[in-house]
N, C-alpha and C positions, 0 to 999 in steps of 0.2 A: 379277213377271219371266216373261219368256213365253221356250220354250224355243225354240229353231230348228229349221228344218225339217232341218238336216242331224243334232242331237242326236236328234230324234224318227226317224231313220233306221231302216232294221232291223239295221244295221250295228251301228250305235252301241249298242243297245238288247240285241243278242245277246250283245255283246262284255259289257256292264255286266253282265248277268245271268251270264254265264260266268264274269266275275272276282268277283262274289260268291259264286258256288257252290265257286270253289276258294278263297277267302279264308275261306269258313264250315269248309270242310273242314280246311283248316290249321289253322284254333283247335281246329276239336273233335277232332283228332288229337293236340294236341299237337307239329306236325312241327318247327316251329323250336328243340323241344328235344333235338331226337336226329340223328343223321346220316342222310339220306336212303339207301337201300339200292336202291330202284329207279331205273330211268335216267330222264331226262327230254331227251324228243326236241327238237330245235331245227327241225331242218328233215328231213323225210322224201320223196324223189323216187318215192313210188309210185302217184301219177297225174299227168295233164296239168295239174290241177288248182293241182299243188306249183309248177308255174312262176311262174305267176301272181302268187305271193306273193315272187318274186326280182324283182331290179332290175338290169339289165345296164351296167356302167360305162362299157364301149365295147362295140363290136359285138360282140355275143354271139350265137351260133349253137347252142342247144342243145334236145334235145329226149330223150323218154323212149322208153326201149324195152326189148324182153325177148328175150333169145336163146334162141331154141329148145333143149327138153332134148336131150340130157342135159348139155350145156353150161352152168354154171354161170354167170349173170349176174342180179343182181338187177337190178330195175327201178330206174333212175338215171337223171341227167342226165348230159348230153353236153356240157362246156364246151371250145368246140373255134373254132377260127379259124387266122389266120396274123399275125403278128406283122411290123409294117415300120417301118422307123425315118425314113423318106421322111413330112416333112410335107406335108400336102395343099395343092395351089396352089391351090386354089377354098376352103380355108379359113384365110384371116390372122390370125385370130385363134387360132389354135392355136399355140402355139411347143412344146409337147413332146409327142413319141408314143413309142410304143414298148410300150405296156404294155395288159394288158384284165383284167377285174374282173370279178365279180358279188355280188353281198350280198342279204339277203332286206329285204323292206321294214320299213318300221316298221311296228307291229303295231295302230296305231291307239289312239283316246281311249275310254276309259269314262269313265262318271260317278264313278269311283276315281281317275279322271287316264290317264295314258300307260301302255299295256299292256309293260311288262318283263318279261324274263325275271330270274329272281332264283337266282341259279349260287352263293350263298356258300356254302350248306354243299355243294357240291360240289368235286372235286379236279382231276377231270381234262373235258377238252372229247375228245369220240373223232370218228373220221371212219372209214366204211367205204369206200375210194375205190379207182380203178385208174388210175395216172398213167404220161404217159408219160415220166418223169424230169427233167423242167424244172425251172425253181426258183420253185415256187410258196409262197404266203404266206399263211397264215388270219390273217384279219382279225376282231378284234372291234371293235365300237363301244359304247360304253358313255354313258350319259346324265351326262358329266363337264361342268367347268366350261369347258373348252375344247373346244366341239364338233367342231372338224377333227382332237382327237386320235384314231388309232385304234394298238390293242394289236394285235402282229403277233408271229408265229412261224413258223418256217420249214417247209414241210410236207416232211418227208423219205419217199422211198420206198426200200423196201428191194428191192421185185421190179418195178421196171418192166413195165410192160404187162400184169401179172397184179393179181387184187382182193385186196387186203391192208388191216388195220385197224390206226390207231395211235392210243394214247392221250397225248396231251399235260397235263401240269400247267399250270393257270390263270394258278399263280404264276411260270412260267416266258414268260409272254408280255410284251413289250418295248413301252412307250409309242413313238409313233412320229405325226412330223405331216408330212403331204405325203410319207412316205416317207422321213422322215429321224428317225433318234434323237435322243431330246431328253433334256435335262436339265432338273430332277431327276427322274429314274424312280419316280414316285409308285404306290403300289400300285394295280391293277384297281379298280374298282368294281364286283366282280362282283355285289352284289345289284341291279342296274340297267343290265342289258345293252339295248343297242337293237338291233342286227342281227347277224348272222353272214356272214362271205362269204370269198371266195379270191380272189386277186391273183397275176398272171402279170407283174413286174418287172422282170426279167434284162434288156431291151432288146437281145435277140438274135432275129435276123432269120427266120424259118423258121413253121413250121406248130405249133401246140399242139393237146393232145388230153387232157381229163380228165375220167375219170368220176367222180362223186358219188351214191355210192348213200342216205346218210343223216349226219346228225352230231346229237351228244346227249351231255348231260352227263352224269357217271356217278363214283360211288368206288368203280365194280369190285370191287362184290359178288357174292355167288353168286345175287344177284336181280335181276340185270342181264340181261333176258331177251334184250336187242339182243346184246349182247357175247357170251353164252352161244351166239344164234344164227351169229354171223358166226365161231366161233374154228377153225373146222373148213374154211371158206373164204378159206383163204390165211394170207400172214406175219401176225402180231400182235406191235405192238413198244410196248414205254411202259406193259408189265402191270406192278403194282406188287409189290416183291421179300417183301411178308410172307407167309409161310409159307400163311396160312388161305387167301389169295386167290390167290395165284399156283400153290400145291398143288392147289387145286381145279379151277382153269382148266387147268393143266397137265395133271391126269387125266381131264378131260373131251375134251380135243383128243387125247391120247392111246388114250383109248376108241373114239373118231371113226373115227381113223385105223386102227387095227387094225380096228373094223367095216370100211372101205372094202376094206383089203387081204383080207376075208374074204367079200367080196362080188365079188371077181376072181378068186377062185380056183375053178375047176369041176372 
């Protein structure tokens, strides 16, 4: 048996080596026997290269930028455009329009098989974003029996036009197919997540504008350095109500707000 040129490509070899390291550490640290306390980043828009790991489902014009100090604006991607419900005359094969979306690309294959995210030991999917208040949905695609199935959850914004963070329980995502809820509602295969993305499907004409800084899986523990970093950067919704966790993050947020107030007093 001879390996093909594709299998000998640097990307394949590097992914295989990275996956071997990850699996080795996973086994050596017995990570499968305990709940992870650190976050698992899925996509972070902190460099132009991060956009190359995403795929537009329709016309997607996004870019990364940093706001000048002292304004808070993390490195982020901008998902923007204009929704139109008019069918294009020069494309008769298009029967439905009025939506836009993006998702991460498939992460490629390794000698161990497809590279997938294992979120089985995580409770929440977290996003740091700035929304215009339109009806966006978070989409998770898994390695399921029905390849067109997508698990969705509405991305609610408490403070449109401002940066905020939301934690959504993975168990609350709903199974859909071509935008319609399907039955039976099988549990999402969180151990084999292929892609994550966001879509706008309200079919309302007009401009849309959504900024996304990062998406990660978390158990909302005190070791979540991403959540710790964004606590004082706007509203945070979906935090667990357990005193050991909610109290810890509440204390941190109050301390930072107090420090901010102190800096403003001269």
